[in-house]
C-alpha positions in Angstrom: -37.2 -194.6 -21.7 -40.6 -195.8 -20.5 -42.0 -194.6 -17.2 -43.8 -197.4 -15.3 -46.4 -197.1 -12.6 -45.4 -195.7 -9.3 -44.2 -198.3 -6.8 -46.8 -199.6 -4.4 -46.1 -198.2 -0.9 -47.4 -199.2 2.4 -50.6 -197.7 3.8 -49.1 -197.4 7.3 -48.7 -193.6 7.1 -52.4 -193.3 6.3 -53.3 -195.4 9.3 -51.1 -193.4 11.6 -52.5 -190.2 10.3 -56.1 -191.3 11.0 -55.2 -192.7 14.4 -53.4 -189.4 15.3 -56.4 -187.3 14.1 -58.7 -189.5 16.2 -56.6 -189.0 19.3 -56.4 -185.3 18.7 -60.2 -185.0 18.3 -60.8 -187.0 21.5 -58.3 -184.9 23.4 -59.9 -181.7 22.1 -63.4 -182.9 23.2 -62.0 -183.7 26.7 -60.4 -180.3 26.9 -63.6 -178.6 25.8 -65.5 -180.5 28.4 -63.0 -179.5 31.1 -63.2 -175.9 30.1 -67.0 -176.0 30.0 -67.1 -177.5 33.5 -64.7 -174.9 34.7 -66.2 -171.7 33.3 -69.9 -172.4 32.8 -72.0 -172.3 36.0 -75.1 -174.2 36.9 -74.5 -177.1 34.6 -76.5 -180.3 35.2 -74.6 -183.6 35.5 -74.2 -185.3 32.1 -75.2 -188.9 31.5 -73.1 -191.0 29.2 -75.3 -193.0 26.9 -78.2 -191.6 28.9 -77.5 -194.1 31.6 -74.1 -193.6 33.3 -74.0 -190.4 35.4 -70.9 -188.2 35.5 -70.3 -185.6 38.2 -70.9 -182.0 37.2 -67.2 -181.1 37.7 -64.6 -180.2 35.2 -63.2 -183.7 35.3 -66.6 -185.2 34.9 -67.3 -183.1 31.8 -63.9 -183.8 30.4 -64.5 -187.5 30.7 -68.0 -187.2 29.3 -66.8 -185.2 26.3 -63.8 -187.5 25.5 -65.8 -190.7 25.9 -68.7 -189.4 23.8 -66.5 -188.3 20.9 -64.4 -191.5 21.2 -67.6 -193.6 20.8 -69.2 -191.4 18.1 -66.0 -191.4 16.0 -64.6 -194.7 17.0 -67.5 -197.0 16.0 -67.7 -195.8 12.4 -63.9 -195.9 12.2 -63.8 -199.5 13.4 -66.5 -200.3 10.8 -64.5 -198.7 8.0 -61.3 -200.6 9.1 -63.2 -203.9 9.1 -64.9 -203.3 5.8 -61.7 -202.2 4.1 -59.8 -205.2 5.5 -62.4 -207.6 4.1 -62.8 -205.9 0.8 -61.1 -207.8 -2.0 -58.8 -205.5 -4.0 -59.1 -207.7 -7.1 -62.9 -207.4 -7.2 -62.8 -203.7 -7.8 
C-alpha cells in the first residue's frame, strides 16, 4: 500500500485567519486609543497622517488608533496578497 501526497486543500481558512487577525488587531488599537483618551489627561489632539486632526476625546483617539493600525498593517497585507496572487506556482 503506497501512501501518496496529501490532497491539496483550499487556502480559504488561511485567508480567513489573516483577515480575522487583522480585524482583531485594528479593534485592539481602537480600544487602546479609547482607553488612553479616557484615562490619560492633558493629551494633545492627534493628527492622522500628520494632516487630518482628530479631537482629543476618547472617540477621537479610538478612531486615530484604529485607522493608523489599519493603514500600517493593511498596506503591506494588500501588497502580499497582490504579489502572492501574481506569483506563478509553476515557476518555483
